[in-house]
C-alpha positions as CSV (number, residue, x, y, z in Angstrom):
1,M,14.8,258.7,-119.6
2,F,12.8,261.6,-120.2
3,R,10.6,260.7,-117.4
4,T,13.4,260.3,-115.0
5,R,14.8,263.6,-115.8
6,F,11.4,265.2,-115.4
7,L,10.9,263.5,-111.9
8,L,14.3,264.8,-110.8
9,T,13.6,268.4,-111.9
10,A,10.2,268.4,-110.4
11,F,11.9,267.0,-107.1
12,G,14.5,269.6,-107.1
13,C,11.7,272.6,-107.7
14,A,9.7,271.0,-104.6
15,L,13.1,271.3,-102.3
16,F,13.6,274.9,-103.5
17,A,9.9,275.5,-102.5
18,L,10.1,274.2,-99.1
19,P,10.2,277.2,-96.5
20,A,13.5,277.8,-95.2
21,P,14.4,276.6,-91.5
22,A,13.6,279.3,-89.0
23,V,16.5,281.4,-88.1
24,T,16.7,282.2,-83.9
25,L,18.1,285.7,-83.8
26,E,16.5,286.1,-80.3
27,K,15.5,283.9,-77.3
28,E,14.3,284.6,-73.6
29,F,15.0,283.2,-70.4
30,T,13.1,283.5,-67.1
31,K,13.8,282.4,-63.6
32,T,12.8,282.7,-60.2
33,V,14.9,282.1,-57.1
34,A,14.9,282.6,-53.4
35,L,16.9,285.5,-52.0
36,P,16.7,286.9,-48.5
37,L,15.8,290.2,-48.0
38,T,19.3,290.9,-46.5
39,G,21.2,288.8,-49.1
40,R,23.1,290.0,-52.2
41,L,22.6,289.7,-55.9
42,V,25.8,289.6,-58.0
43,L,25.5,290.0,-62.0
44,D,28.2,289.8,-64.1
45,T,27.7,290.7,-68.0
46,Y,29.2,292.1,-71.2
47,K,26.7,294.4,-73.3
48,G,23.2,294.9,-73.6
49,S,21.0,296.4,-70.9
50,V,20.1,296.0,-67.2
51,T,17.1,297.2,-65.3
52,I,17.0,296.6,-61.6
53,S,13.6,297.1,-59.6
54,T,12.8,296.1,-56.0
55,W,10.2,294.8,-54.0
56,D,9.4,293.4,-50.3
57,R,9.5,289.6,-51.6
58,A,12.6,287.4,-50.4
59,E,13.3,286.3,-54.1
60,A,14.8,287.4,-57.0
61,R,13.0,287.2,-60.6
62,I,15.4,287.2,-63.5
63,K,14.3,287.9,-67.1
64,A,16.7,288.1,-69.8
65,R,16.3,288.7,-73.5
66,I,19.4,287.3,-75.9
67,V,19.5,289.1,-79.3
68,A,21.9,288.7,-81.8
69,D,24.3,291.6,-82.7
70,G,23.6,291.8,-86.4
71,E,22.9,288.9,-88.6
72,C,25.2,286.6,-90.4
73,S,25.8,282.7,-90.9
74,S,26.5,282.0,-87.3
75,S,24.0,284.5,-85.6
76,S,21.5,281.9,-84.8
77,E,24.2,279.5,-83.4
78,S,25.8,282.6,-81.3
79,V,22.2,283.2,-79.8
80,E,21.6,279.3,-79.1
81,K,24.8,279.0,-77.4
82,T,24.6,282.3,-75.2
83,R,23.8,280.9,-71.8
84,V,22.5,282.8,-68.5
85,G,24.0,281.0,-65.5
86,V,22.2,281.4,-62.2
87,S,23.4,280.0,-59.1
88,V,22.5,280.2,-55.5
89,F,24.8,279.7,-52.4
90,A,23.6,280.6,-48.8
91,D,22.3,284.1,-49.2
92,V,24.0,285.1,-52.4
93,V,22.6,284.7,-56.2
94,R,24.8,284.9,-58.8
95,I,24.1,285.7,-62.5
96,K,26.2,285.5,-65.5
97,S,26.1,286.2,-69.0
98,D,27.9,283.0,-70.4
99,Y,29.5,283.0,-74.0
100,A,31.9,280.1,-73.3
101,D,29.9,277.6,-75.8
102,I,30.2,280.3,-78.8
103,P,32.9,278.9,-81.1
104,S,35.8,281.3,-81.5
105,T,35.6,282.6,-85.0
106,W,38.0,284.8,-87.1
107,S,36.4,287.0,-89.9
108,F,37.8,289.3,-92.3
109,G,36.0,292.2,-94.3
110,W,32.4,293.1,-93.8
111,N,31.0,289.8,-92.8
112,D,31.9,289.9,-89.2
113,C,30.1,287.1,-87.4
114,S,32.4,287.3,-84.2
115,A,30.3,289.8,-82.2
116,R,28.6,288.5,-79.0
117,P,24.8,288.7,-78.7
118,F,23.1,291.3,-76.6
119,V,21.9,290.0,-73.2
120,H,18.9,292.6,-71.9
121,Y,18.1,291.8,-68.2
122,D,15.2,292.8,-66.2
123,I,15.5,291.6,-62.6
124,S,13.3,292.3,-59.7
125,M,15.1,292.0,-56.1
126,P,14.5,292.5,-52.8
127,K,14.7,296.3,-51.7
128,T,17.1,295.9,-48.9
129,A,19.5,293.1,-50.5
130,G,22.9,294.3,-51.7
131,L,23.8,294.3,-55.3
132,E,26.8,293.9,-57.2
133,I,27.3,294.4,-61.0
134,K,30.2,294.0,-63.3
135,D,29.7,295.1,-66.7
136,Y,31.5,295.8,-70.0
137,K,29.1,298.2,-72.1
138,S,25.6,297.8,-71.0
139,E,23.2,300.4,-70.4
140,T,22.1,300.0,-66.5
141,K,18.9,301.5,-64.7
142,I,18.7,300.9,-61.0
143,K,15.6,302.4,-58.7
144,D,14.6,302.2,-55.3
145,L,17.4,300.2,-53.7
146,A,17.8,300.5,-49.9
147,A,21.2,298.7,-49.6
148,D,24.7,299.0,-50.7
149,A,25.7,298.7,-54.3
150,V,28.9,298.0,-55.9
151,L,28.9,298.8,-59.7
152,S,31.4,298.8,-62.3
153,T,31.5,299.4,-66.1
154,Y,33.9,299.9,-68.8
155,K,31.9,301.9,-71.4
156,G,28.5,301.7,-70.3
157,S,26.1,304.3,-69.0
158,I,24.6,303.9,-65.1
159,E,21.4,305.5,-63.9
160,V,20.7,305.1,-60.2
161,V,17.4,306.5,-58.8
162,R,16.6,306.7,-55.2
163,L,19.8,305.0,-53.6
164,D,19.3,304.6,-50.0
165,G,22.8,303.0,-49.1
166,G,26.4,302.8,-49.7
167,L,28.0,303.3,-53.1
168,R,31.3,302.0,-54.3
169,L,31.5,302.8,-58.3
170,E,34.1,302.6,-61.0
171,T,33.7,303.4,-64.9
172,Y,36.4,303.7,-67.7
173,K,34.5,306.1,-70.2
174,G,30.8,305.6,-69.0
175,D,28.4,308.5,-68.0
176,V,26.8,307.9,-64.6
177,R,24.1,309.6,-62.8
178,V,23.0,308.9,-59.1
179,D,20.2,310.4,-57.2
180,M,20.8,309.6,-53.6
181,S,17.4,309.5,-51.3
182,S,19.9,309.9,-48.4
183,V,23.5,309.7,-47.5
184,V,23.7,307.0,-44.7
185,R,26.9,305.3,-45.6
186,D,30.2,306.2,-47.5
187,I,30.4,306.8,-51.1
188,R,33.5,305.9,-53.3
189,L,33.6,307.1,-57.2
190,E,36.2,306.7,-59.6
191,T,36.3,307.1,-63.4
192,Y,38.7,307.3,-66.2
193,K,37.6,310.1,-68.8
194,G,33.7,309.2,-67.7
195,R,31.3,311.6,-66.3
196,I,29.8,311.2,-63.0
197,E,26.8,313.2,-61.5
198,L,25.7,312.9,-57.9
199,A,22.5,314.1,-56.5
200,V,21.9,314.5,-52.7
201,P,19.3,315.8,-50.7
202,A,20.0,319.3,-49.6
203,S,19.8,318.1,-45.8
204,A,22.2,315.3,-46.2
205,R,25.2,315.5,-43.9
206,F,28.5,314.3,-45.2
207,R,32.1,315.0,-45.9
208,V,33.5,315.4,-49.6
209,D,37.1,314.6,-50.9
210,A,37.4,315.2,-54.7
211,D,40.9,314.6,-56.4
212,S,41.1,315.0,-60.4
213,H,44.1,314.9,-62.8
214,K,43.2,316.8,-66.1
215,G,39.5,316.6,-65.1
216,E,36.7,318.7,-64.0
217,I,35.1,319.1,-60.6
218,D,31.9,320.9,-60.2
219,M,30.6,321.4,-56.4
220,A,28.5,324.5,-56.9
221,G,26.3,325.5,-54.2
222,F,28.6,324.0,-51.6
223,A,31.4,325.7,-49.3
224,V,34.2,324.3,-50.9
225,N,38.1,324.2,-49.9
226,R,39.7,324.1,-53.5
227,S,43.4,323.9,-54.6
228,E,44.8,323.5,-57.9
229,S,48.1,323.0,-59.6
230,R,49.0,322.6,-63.2
231,H,47.1,319.5,-63.7
232,E,45.8,318.7,-60.4
233,T,42.6,319.7,-58.7
234,R,41.4,318.9,-55.2
235,A,38.1,319.9,-53.5
236,T,37.0,319.2,-50.1
237,A,33.8,320.1,-48.3
238,T,32.1,319.5,-44.7
239,V,28.2,319.7,-45.5
240,N,25.8,320.2,-42.7
241,G,28.2,319.3,-39.9
242,G,29.7,316.4,-41.6
243,G,28.8,312.5,-41.7
244,P,29.5,309.7,-44.4
245,R,32.3,310.3,-46.6
246,I,31.9,310.8,-50.3
247,D,35.4,310.4,-52.1
248,F,35.8,310.9,-55.7
249,K,38.8,310.4,-58.2
250,T,39.3,311.0,-61.9
251,Y,41.8,311.2,-64.6
252,K,40.5,313.4,-67.2
253,G,37.0,312.7,-66.1
254,T,34.0,314.9,-64.7
255,F,32.4,314.9,-61.4
256,R,29.4,317.1,-60.6
257,L,27.8,317.2,-56.9
258,F,24.8,318.9,-56.3
259,A,21.8,319.4,-53.9
260,T,18.1,318.3,-54.5
261,K,15.3,320.0,-52.8
262,A,13.8,316.8,-51.6
263,G,15.0,315.2,-48.3
């Protein structure tokens, strides 16, 4: 009897001494697909970060790092079941942060296990391919795109450097900074309580029409026709003889337009 009890005790101690199973709080995804130089890349994501760089290859390289948002009993499962979906149809590559396989959970108190993991993207794509991003609250950075961009975010931030194409942008409360290398096609900007800064070359030719409700419009350095009422402000300008149109609309947001020396 004593011997049996001793063996059971020793076995139990050995179990406790075994290393705990590895907890996966992060994983990586990499894929390269063909994308024509005049194709289009479409990204649908929720939170994390997006870095877009460009090259002259007719392909897109997608790298993603999926990271748990906090640590709790289901964090590892949430990371494992978060997918990066990539589909190719004709000249369009579509990428999506897919949380559909994560079980729905309800949590009360401090131990909240319902948060979706972050997805951090690092994407290289053709410089002349169009870009479309739909985001909720990521930090987005785009460099050296020579094509049209369609960008939307709810509470995220966007920084665009050296854009040589048209732009359509919408944000809810996000902060946006766009540096244009030229103004060759129309630009449409809209925000609710957000801040948008648009830098254009001093030599650029364009027309601008900005409307604000309870917001702020700053176009210092340009000859502006401005009209104001109690809550409404409208500012228009024809710069260097006119050209493509820049439209801006906001509710309680801020729009700043300024010229850079380059160009």
